[in-house]
N, C-alpha and C positions, 0 to 999 in steps of 0.2 A: 126386231126381224128374226129370234133367235134359232140364226144360223146353226148347221149339222153338216158335217161330213166325214164319211170314212173312208181310208185306203185302201185302195185297190188289190186285190189275190193278184201281184206280178206274173201269178202263172196265165191269169188272163189276159197279156198283153199284145201276144205277135201280132190277131186279127186288129184288135184298136189301133196299131202303129201303123198296120197295113193301110186301115182304111184313114188318120188322119194324114199318109203321103197320098194318097187318091185327095182328100179334099184340100191339103194344099198345093197338087198341082194345077186345080181348078184356077188360080188368081196369079195375076203377075206375082214375080215373086218381091215389089218395091212396093205391093199394096198390102202385101201379109208383116213384111218387115216397117212399116210405117203405123201397122193397128192392131196389129197378134203378138205379144211378148210371150206368152205362154197358156198351154192345155191344160189343163188338170184334172187326171182322172180320178172318178174316184167311186167307189163301192155303192153309196149311200149318199145324199144329198136331199137335205128340208131345212127349208126355212117357213116361218109364221106356222108352224106344225104340220105342212102339207110336204109329200113326197114331189121333188122335180125330177125332169129328166136331162136337164140344164138348163145354166144359166153364165152372165157373163159379166165383167166388170170394162172401166174404158180400155183396155187388150190383151183381157184374158177371158177364156173359156173354161167354164168349170162342165166336165159330160161324165153324166153319172153311167154306170156300168157293173149292171148287175155280175155277180161274181157264177148264177147258171146264165148260160149262153143261151137257155132254152127262152129267158126272158127278152132278152136283146138278139138284135141283130147287125150285120155293117149295113144295110140298108136307112136300118133308124137311124144308128150312130152318126153317119154323115149327112143325114137330114137334121140332125140336133145340130151337127158342127156349123151346116150352112145357112140355120136359123139364128144362133145365136152371132156366129160371127157376120148375121145383118144386120143385127141388131149395134153391133161395135160398130161398123160404118155409118150406120144410121146416125147416129151422137159424133160423129165425126165428122162427116160430110153438110152437106145444105140438103137437106132431106124435102122433096115435094111437098110437105105435108097439105098446106091449102089445096092444093093439087087434088091428091091423093083423098081430102075430105067431099071434096066438093061430086065425086063420083062415087057415095055412098046414096042412099036413097033420100029421101026429103026428111028432115024429122029426126033421125040416127041419130042415135050416140053408141058409143062405145058400152061397154057394162064395168068398167075399171082399167086394172092393170092385169088383169089374167089369174092373178089366186083367188077371186073370188069363183073361179067356175076349175079348179084344179081338183082334182078327184070323181069328179062327175062323169055321168054315163054319157056314151057318144060323145066324149070332146071332141073329137076328130070325126065325127060324122058329118057326112056330106047329103042335102038333099037339091031338089033341082028348084025350090024357094031362097037355098041361101046363095046357090049360083046365078040365080036369076036377078041376084039383091048386088053381085060381086063378092061373094065371100066365096073364097073357097071349103071351109068348115065352120062346125060352129064355134070352136077356137079363136077364128079370125076377127069375130065382133067383141075380143073383151076389149082390145085396146088397137091404139092403129098402129104398134109396132109389133104388134102379135099378127094382125093381120098382113101385115109386110112380109114378117117371117115366115110364116105359111107358103107366100106367093115366091116368096125367093126359095123356098125348102125345094116347091115343086120346079121354080125353075132352070136349080141346079139338077136334081134327083127325077124327076117324074117331067122333061119337058115337050114329050110327044104327047103326053096323056096333059097338060096344061092347053098345049096348043090346039089339042082336038077339045078340050070346054071353051075354052075363046072362041074356037069360030061358032059356037052356039049359045053364046053368054059372052052379050056387050059389055058391061059395064066389069065384067069383070079380064077383059081385052083388055079393055083401057088401064088397068089395073097395071096389066102384065108390061103395058107399051111405056109407064112410068117406071114401073118396076128398069127398066132395060134402059130408059135414058139415065136412070139417076145411076145406075152400076158404072154405063159409060162415061156420066160427068167423073167418076172418081180415076177410071184410066179405060181409053179410047179396044186397049185391048180385052178389056169385059166384053165380049161379043156371045150372043145366044141366036141360034137357028130362027 
């Protein structure tokens, strides 16, 4: 794995703390208490020789925050928090894997774990072809977990835009419905417009 990380500059903390509070407020306290023990804020995060925006363990999120605020934004941090936390929830609860995979195009196989595509251009690029196949962005095709991560990110941070895309793309809409059902199975208070 060759993991590496560096301490964040403490002067960079006021904005991330605000972002963390907003993120935590989106979930019932009992869900957070059962599933998230720690959020590590680091200025650099690397595995397999590649730079990561975030990762997770069973009960922790590791989030890279660049010391240069021009590189990251509150929206980016919020997106990464929801994405990584969705992985934790996916591990800790009964995720509808078979139903999710059945929504993918016939013969489709995810490319791996996501590590293989990190650092490639247009990783978060979106095309009509991808949307029609039920994928939000190119990164969604790397693994089932990353597919769910991206959808969860949008479900929490861009719900109106996601709903608009789902009106046009049936497979994407079906994945959104499965994601909402999954969150409701964790706690009925997790509701989405």
